[in-house]
N, C-alpha and C positions, 0 to 999 in steps of 0.2 A: 504494500500500500504506500502510495506517495502522497505528500501533502497536496491538498487540492487548492487551486487558485481561489482567491477571495474576491467576490463580487459583492458590493454593498447591496443589502436587502435581498440577496439570493438565498433561498432556503431550500435545501435538497430534501428528498423523500425521507421519511422517518426511520431510517436505518443507520442511526448515528453510531460510529465505532466507539465502543466503551468497554470498560473493565472495572470491576470492583476488587480492590485489594483488601483482603481480610486477614485476620490473625487468629492464632489458636487461643490467645489470651491478651489482656492488656499488657503493655510493656514489651511486646515481642519485636517491636521495631517497625510497626506499620508506617508511622510518619516518616521515618528516615528512608525506608524503601520507596514509599510513595513519592517523596520529594526527589529522590534519586532517579526514579523512572521518569517523572515529569521533566526533570532537567535533561536527561539523556534524550528524550524524544524531542524536546525543544531544540537541543543541539543538532539533531538530525533534520531540523527544518519544519517540524510539525507545530501547529498552533494547538496548545493543550488547555482544555478547560478542566479545572479541578472542582471536586465536590467532596463534602464530608458527610458521612452518615451520622445522624444524631445532632444534638444541640451545641456541640463544642465550638468555641470561637477561636481557640488558639491554633489548632492544627491548620485551619484554613489560612491563617496568616502566613504560614510557611509555604503553602501551595501558591498563594498569591505572589509572593516574592519570586519564587522559582519560575512561574509561568508568565508573570507580567499581566495576568488576568484575574479579576476578583473571583475567589473560590466561593462556592455556594453550599448551603446546608440543606440536606434532605432528610426529613425525620418522619418515620411511619407512625409515630404516636401523635405528633403535633399536627400532621398534615394528612389529608385524604389522599387516596390513590390518584385521583384526577389532578390534584394540586401538585403532587410529586412529579407526575409525568409532565405537567405543564411547565413547571419551573425547570426541570431537567432539559426539556426540549428547547425552551427559550434560550438557554445559554449554550447548549450543545450545538445548536444550529449555527453558531458563529465560530466553531472550532473544527479542527480536523479530527481530534480524538478527545474523549472524555475519560478521566480517571477519578473514580470515587474511592476515597479512603473509608474503610469500615470503622466500626466502633467496638471496643472491647474485643472479645472473641467472636468468631463468625456467628454463633448461635445465641449469644448473650443479648437479652433485651429487657423487656419490662418485668418479667418474672420467670420463675423456673418452669412454668407450664405454658408459656406463651412466646411466640416468635415476634410479637409486636415490638417495634423499636429496635430490632436487631439488624445487623448487616444482611443476614440471610433473607429477612422479610423484604428489605429494600432491593436486594438482587432479584427477587422474584417479581416485584412490581415493575422494575426496569427491564426485566428479561435480559439481565447482564451476566456475562461469564465472570467467574470468581477465581482470582489468583490468591493462593493461600501462602502466607508468610509463617514460617516456623522458626523458632529459636533453637538452633542446632548446637548450642554451646556445649552441652554435655550429652549429646545424642550420637548414635551411629545407627545400628539396625533398629533400635526402638523407634526411630523416626517413622518407619513404615507403619507401625501399629498406630501411631498418632494420626498420620494422614489417612489411614484406612478408616479410622473411626469417624473422621470428619467427612470422608467420602460417603460412608454408608448411613450416616445419621439422617440425612435428608436427601433422597435420590432426586428431588426436584431442583436441587442446586447444581448449576453447571460449573463444577469444579474443574477448571481447565488445566491448571498447573500449580507448581510449588516453587517458591523461592526460599532458599535456606539462608538464614541470617546467622551471624556470629560464627562463621566457619574458620577453623584454625589454619587451613591451607588446602591445597589441591587434593592431598591424600584423604584428609577428613571429608572433603566434599564427595569424593568417589564412594566412600563407605555409605554416606547418607543417600546419595543419588541411586546407587545400586540397590539398596534396601527398598527405597520407596518404589522404584520402577519395577522391582521384582515382585513385590507383594500387593501392589495396587495398580490401577490403570491410569494413574495420574502422572504425567511427565514432570520432571524437575527442570525448570528452564534456566536455572543458574543460582548464583549465591552472592552474598556480600560478606567480605572477610571481617573478622573480629578486629575492630580498630576504635579505641576510645575517641580518636580525633574526629569521628563523624557523628558522635552522640550530641544531641541537642540538650542544653542545660535544662534542669527541672527545678521546680519549687512547689509551693503548697497547692496551687491549682492545676499543676501539670507542667507541660513544657513552657519555657519562656517564650512569649509571643515575638515574632520577628519585628514587630513595630518598635520594640525597645532597642533594636540595633545591636544586640549582644551576640548574635549568631553571625560569625564571620563568613564572608563570601567564599573564602577558601574551603570552609567546611562543606558547603553545598557543592562546590566544584569537585572536591575529592570524592564525595558520594556519587556525583554524576559519573566521574571517571571509573569508579568501581563498577557501576551498572553497565557502562559501555564495554568494559573489559570482561565481565564475568556473567552477564545476563543476556539471554537471547532476545534482544528487543524486536527483531524481525518476526520471530515466532509469536511474541506477545501481540504485535500488530495484527497478525493473521487471526489470532484468537478473538480480537475485538470485532471482527467483521461478521456479517450474516446473522444478526440478531434483531429482527424488526421490533421497533418500539410499539408496545400495545396501544390501541386507540384510546383516546381520552377526550373529555369535554373541558373546554376552557372555562375557568371560573374567575380569573383575576385579570389577565391582560387580554385585549381584543385579539392580538396576533402575537406571533413570536418576533415582533418587530424590534426596532432600535430601542435601547434602554432609555433614551431621552424622550421618546414619544409620550404624550400625555393625553388624557381624555378631555382636558380643558383647553380652551382657545389660548390661554395665557396662564402664567403662574398666578395662583390665587393667594399664596402666602409664602413667606420665607422662613425657613427653619435653620437656626444655628445649631450645628452638630459639634459637640465637644469631641475632638479627635487628636490624640497625642499619645505619649507613652503611658499615661495614667488611664486614659479612656479610649479604648479601641475595640470593645466588644459590641459589634453591630453585625447583624445579618445583612449581607449584601443585598438580598432580595427585599428586605425591609426598606432600605434606602431607595431602591428602584421603585417599589410600590408607592412610596410617598411622592417621588418625582412623577410617576405615572398619573397620580391623582391630582397633580397640579402644584406640588410644592417645589420651591427652589431651595436647594440645600447649600449652605455655606459652612465650611469647616472652620473651627477656631480651636486654639489650644489654651486650656486653663493654666497650663504650666508656663508657656513661653510668650503668649500674647498679653499685652498690657490692657487691652480693651476688647470688649465684645464687638462683633461685627455690627456695622450700622444697619438700621432699618430691618431688624429681624422681628418676626411676629411671635416666634416660639423658640425656646431652648430645649434641646434634647441631649441628655447626659446618659450615655450608655454605661455598661459595666467596664471593668478593667482592674487596675491595681492602684487605687489612690493610697492604699496603705504603704506601698513601696515608694511612692513619690510624695508622701504627705508633707515633708519639709518644703519641697519645691512648690507644692500647691499653697501651703500656708504662707509662704514668702511673697506670693504674688497678690499683694494687698489691693492693687487697683482693680484687678479682675474680680476679686471677692466683693469689693464694694459695688462694682457695676452689676454683678449678678444679684446682689441684695436689692439694689435700686430697681432692677428689672422685675423682681418678684413683688416688691412693695408697690410698683406701678400697676399691679394686677394684670400682669402678662403671664401667659401659660408656660409652664415648664413641665417636662416629662423626664423622669429619671429612673434608671434601673440599677439596682445593686450597688456598684461602685459609685454611680451618680447619687444614689440615696445617701451613701456614706459622706460624700463630699458636701452635700447640701445640709447635713447635720451640723451640730455645734463643734464637734471635735472627733478626731480619730486617735485611738491609742494603738500604737504599732506593736509588733511582736516583742520588741525589746522594752516595752513599757513606757515609751515616750509619748506624750500627748501633744497633738498639734491642733490648733484652732482651725476650723473650716468655715464655710460660708455662714452657717448659723441661721438659716431660714426655717429649718425643721427643729422642733424641740426634742432632739434625740442626740445621744452620744454613742459612738460605736467603738468596740474594743475587739482587737484581734485575739483569737484564742489559739491554743496549741493543738487543736484538733478541728476537724471538719464539723461545721454546725448544721449544714443542710446540703443535700445532694439529691436531685431527682425531679421527675415530672410532677407538676403541681396544678391543682384546680383551684380557682378562686371564685367564690360566690360573691357577687357584687352587692354590697349592702347599701350603697347610696350612689346617686348619679355621678359619673365621671365622664371625661371627654373621650374615654376609650369604650365605655359600655354603660348602658343605663342600669339603674337599680333593678335587681332581680335577675340580671343576666349572669353569664359565666365566662370567665377567661381562663385559658389554659396556657401553661408555660413551663419553665424549667428554673430550678434554683441550684446554685453551687457557691457556697461561701464559707469562710472560716471566721467570720465576725459575728458578734452579737450586739444588739442595741439596747440601750436603756433610755427610758423617757426622762426628760428634764423639764417637762411641762405637760400641759393637757394635749393629748394626741387624738386626732380624729382619723379613724381607720375606715377605708372604703372596701376592704376585702376580708372575707373569712376564707382561709386557705386550708386545703387538706390534700394528702397524697393519694388516698384511696377512700372509697365509700366506707363509712363506718370507722375510719381512722381518726387519730387525734387532729384537732383543728387549732389554728392560731390566727391572729389578726395581722394584716399587712396592708399596703396601699395607703400611705400617709397622705392626707390632704391638708394643705395650708394655703389659703388664698386660692390661686389658680395653679398650684403645684400638685402634681400626682407623682409620688415616689414610692418605689416598691423593691423588694428583693427579687421579684419575679421578672425573668427575662421572657419577653413575648415575641413570637414570630407572627407578623401580621398575616401571613399566608394561612395560619391556623384558623383565622376567621377574618376575612377581608373587611367585614363590617367594622372592625375596630379601627382600621386605618381610615376608612371612609368617614366614620364618625369623628375621628381625631381632626381631620381636615375640615369637615363641615362645622363642627362645634366652634373651632377657632375662628373660622371665617365669619360665621353668623354673629359672633359676639365681639368681633374686633371693631 
């Protein structure tokens, strides 16, 4: 397969070359292998579109850097089948090949008795072949038993091949390859050698995002070169072809058109998007949906910019790592003052997780140092030495918000190591719970026209949240 010529607004039939890279478990090396394969195919001249299974923000940041194209999230719990296919096709239509990085192990999802939320479930919806990554660090013949189990567990999965990670050398690889190909029908397409120099730094929420600039270009280049030297990229390209995309009904965008097309004749409002090292947890499709519905997006940095952008109607603070950059955020006094003035002027602000923390009175970091923040929410947040929340969450809406009216429901995802304490009277808009009958808690703090929550929301889970967001702001401006 050769890279196809690019013609603006030309969309080919729905047989987009694609591959899902899955692992046997978390930490097996999916992100490094995925980034390496993306870089190798880009080096060969292909335009590569990246996707991530599940709600994770960090892995897509590495895809985006390597490919030069925003990576997208596809989540079988947050999204319907039609929405997944629509979002996939909309971005895949502009690329030569698409690579989807899985989540956790291939069959890990919402629970022990359900495939929902798993890489396997997504592969079935997309009719995508699966390339399995195994950690061969301490394996030889036993690798065959491992792969055989994954092959037999669900015959509906198109397990096309295996990549062995953490190989000690050519001899070790031959042991592993021979065992797998003798006892299973799954070919081994190559390996990546054991080399700490290609590992991406980790901390409390997982890998360090590329946006922080701490992953050197040489690390990606070395990984690319390993894939080019030891992995059969041409074979992988052949596996990607010949898998028709299932039919679907569009529910969000009118067509698979250009990302800047809108349904409005002109921009109806301007949204300031906090985007820097501290705030970079945004779903690419969320931003596209807002643009499509008529919003103009202007990025600004709460760390580096002295002032808010001019003439913005709304501020949007995504998640990220304000606790890591708390000193820098606290030092930018002019930015803090302008955000306070914006809120006190009864202008709308939407904040998720890290944004919630920043708008509070203070953040206590892991080492116990307290930094003053914006102070428009009567809360203080404290970083803990353990994870405080992780998983899909439902929110019953207790009072009208600009995302959802009272009595509605919003679904999303939580992942944080902080806890908050109230420093004044707090009005909550949500009652959240993980599962029916499970424990409940309050979230969704409302102050003036601010809505701030630990909940990360994907607008594609319910397009009406984004439509209401735009309409409520425009009608009351």
